[in-house]
N, C-alpha and C positions, 0 to 999 in steps of 0.2 A: 498417646494412649489410645488403645482400641479394645474391642470386645474380647478378642482372644487373649491379649495381655491381661486384661481385667480378670478373666476366668482363671488364668494360671496363678495370678497373684492371690486372689481370694481363696482358691483351692488350697494353696500352700499355707496361707494364714490360718485357715480353719483346721486343716488336717494336722498341722504341726502343734496346735494348741489343744487338740481334742481331749487328750488325757486330763488336762486341767479343767476345761469348761464342762466336761461331763460331771464334775464334782459340784457344780452349781445347782444341780437338780434338787427340787423340793417336792413335798407332798401336799395334797389338798388338806389332809388331816392336820397339817401344821400351819394353815393359813393365818390363824390369829397371831402366831408368833412371827410369821413372815411379814405381817402388816407392820409390826414394830421395827423389825430389822431392815426391811426394804422400803417401806413407805416414806421413810425420812432419811434415806441414804442419798443426800444431795448436797451440792455446794462444797464438796470436799469432806463432809462429815462422815466418818466411818461408824455408821449406826450399828453395824454388827458387833463392833468392839464395845460400844456402849451397852448393847444388849447383854453382853457377858457380865458387865458390872451390875446391871439390873438383876440378872439371874443370881449372882453372888449375894445380892442384898435381899433376895426373896420376893422381888416385886416384878419379875419379868412376865407380865401378863397384862392384857388390856384391862381386865377387871381391877387388878391391884393399882395400876397407874390411874385408872379412872376414878379412884376414891380420893385422890390427893387434892384436887382443886375444890374449894368450896363453891357453892352455887353462885355467889355474887362475883366470882372471878372467871367462871368458865366462858363467858361471852366477851370478856375484856380483851381488847386488842393488845398485842405484844407491846410492852413499854420497856425500852432499854433501861430507863432509870429505875424501874420497879423489879425487873427480872433479867437484867443484862450481865450479871456476874454473881459469884457466890457471896459477894459483899453487899448485894442489893437486898432490899426489903423482903422480897419473896423468899429468897434462899435463906436469909437470916431467920425469918419466921419458920421456914421448913426445918431448919436446924434445931430450933427451940421446941419443935413439936406442935406448933400452932395448927398445922395441917395433918395432925395425927402421926401415928407411927410410920405410915407409908411415906408421908412427907419427909420425915427425918431420914428414912432409908434412901429416898430419892436424892436428898442432899448429899449423902455419903457416896452414893453411886456416881454422881457427877464429880465429886471431889476425887474419887479414885480414878475415874476416867481421865481427868485432866493431868494426873500424875504419871500415866502410862504413855508408852510410845504409840500414840494414836492421833490422827488428824481430826480436828474439830471443825475446820472449814470457816468460812466467812460468816455464816448465819447460825452458828451453833445455838446460841441462847434463844433465838426466835424459834428455831426448829424444836427445841425442847418444850417450849411453851405450847406450840401447835400440837405436839404429840400428846401433851396432857389434856388439851382441849378435846381432841378427837376421842381419846380414851374415855373422857368424862361423858361425852355424848353416847358412846357405845355401851358404857357401863350402865348409864341411867335408862337407856331405851331398849337395849338388846342384850342385857345380862352380860355385858363385857365380851361380846362376840362379834367380830367383823363378819364371820361366816353367816351368822343369823341375819345380820343386816343385808348382806348380799342376797341371801335366799328370799328374804321378804320382798326386796325390790325386784328380783327375778320373777317372783310369783305375780306381783302387781303388773308388770309390763307384759309378760308372755302368757300368763294364766295357764300354766301347764295342767293337764288333767290328771294330776297325781296328788295324793295326800301323804303317802308314805315318805318319810324323810330321806331314806336311802335312794328312792326313785327320784325324788326331787333333786338331790345332789347330783345324781347321774345325768338328769336332764340338763342341769346347769352346766356341767362339765362337757356336755355334748354340743354346746352352743357353737355356731359357726363364728368366724371372726367378725363378720358384719353384725351378727346378733349381739356379740359381746360388746362391740363398739357402741351399739345403741344403748345397751345397759350402762356402759361406762358414762356416756354423755348424760344420761338421766340422773345417775348418782351424783356426778360432779356438779350438775346444775343446781342441786339442792344445797351445795356448799356446807355440808354437815361435817365433812372430814377436813379439818383445818390443816393447811399446808400440803394437801394431796392434790396435785394437778394431773393432767392426762399422762405425762411421762412417768411419773412415779406410780400412778395407778397401774399402768402397764407393767412396770418393773415388779410389782407385787406378784403378778400372775405369770410373768415371763417363763419361769422354769417349773411350773406346776406340772408334773409328769402325767397326771391323769387327764388334763384338759386338752380338748381338740383345738381350741382357738389359740392356745399359747404358741403353737408352732409358727404363727404369723406375726407375733408381737415383736416390735422393735423398740428398744430403749435408745433414744437419741442422746447418747452421752458424749463427753468430750473426746474419748478415744475414737469413736466412730467418726466424729466430725474431723478430727485430725487425719484419720486414714483417708477419707474421701477427698480431703483438700490436698494433702501432701502427695499422694500417689497420682492424682489427676483423674482417678476413676469417676469422681463426682461430675466431671465435665461431660461424661457420656450420657448423663440423664438430667443435666441442668440443676445440679445440687447448689443450693444457696441457703445460708443461715438466716437470710432476711425474709424467708417465706414463713407462712403459718406452720407451726410445729407439726400438726397432723398432716398437712399437705406434704411437707418434706418427708415424713415417714412413709406416706403412701407412695411417693416417687421412688424412694429407696426400695420398698417392698416390691413394687412392680418391676424395677430393674433387676433385682436379685433373682426373681422368678424366671426372667428371660434367659438367665445363664444356664439353667438346667443342671445345676450342680447337685451332687448326692447329699445335700444337707437342706434342712428346713431354713426358712428365713431367720427364725430365732437362733438357730445354731450358728449361722453365719454372723449374725449380730453379736453374739457372745464370743465367738472366735476372734472377731476383730477387736472387741473390747480387751480380751486377754492378750492379744498380740501387741496392742498399742497403749495399754494403760500404765499409769505410774504405779498402781497397786501391784501389778504383776511385773514390775520393772526389773526385778532381779533376774528373772529367767527370760523375759521378753522386753516389753517397753519400747518397741520400735515406733518410728514416726514422731518420737519425742524430740530428737535432736539429730543433727547431721552426724555427730560422732557415733551415736548408737546405730544410725542408718548404715554405717560402713560394714556392719556384721550381718545385715539382713540378706537372706539367701535370694530374695527376688528384687534386690535394689536396682538391678540393671533393667528391669522391666517397667519400673514406675518413673514418674516425672521428678520425684524428689524435690517437689516445689515447696520448700519451707517458707518461702516468702509469702505464700498464700495464708500463712498463719498470722501475718501482720495486717490483714485486711480489717477494716473497721468492724468492730463487733465480735470478732472471733474470740479474742481473749475473754471478753465478758461472758460469752456463752459457755466457755469452758467451765466457769465457776457457777453457772446457774443450774447445772444438772447434778 
């Protein structure tokens, strides 16, 4: 593998999937909904499909979800024996209306999701619990708005000389990537958003079309990991899954910038995801297996090193994002 081959491979991957990844774009005005759909899209859980069931039930909002947990439960750590299936106490109580009408609706949304063709992943029940905890915090303290929480933290850290809400939002969306990273670290340090780590926080903002900093965001998902391992491109910048997550993303970002391709870092990141993900496997799904690899247009340029996926820790990390 060399730089020229890497450029050709990545350019093909991103350009051939562009029609699809352009559809991922979201708006700042939808950030509260995006928080639910993307903040918990990890471990194989298709949160966007669950969001559809919440919408059908009439509780697809931070505010409505934030009204479900009673005060005595919102700080309680996830307990599989209490909330690990529909037959456990929490969901039985929700079904009976112990947590109000929204609790009953939540139970039925979960029930409907489990019946449809959707992946719940390995940590499904814990993720749902964390979702309810975060929504409780935002409902009680910020009127059910992730946006309001962000803007308050932004004001605390950067003290922008604006009072008008529109100007405040514009100032936030104009943050540089380094400034955004500073804000992210401050928010996550407070640990108020249960289940939201650096990678998922980035994913919430990754496709916000109005933001300047989103262009440099990378979500380190299993598809990107597979791509850099199997193609051999990761060897060009010392890619390793055993590094600190943020350090790894910084390495990827710096490398992609050196290629001078006509795409932003985020566009390359989502292009690779589209090309190599199981979710997009019907049209793409490359780097998943040697059989699929045979139809890849740039297969002769890459290392096709599927043995790299057998390295210790690789399979685990696939399910952690």
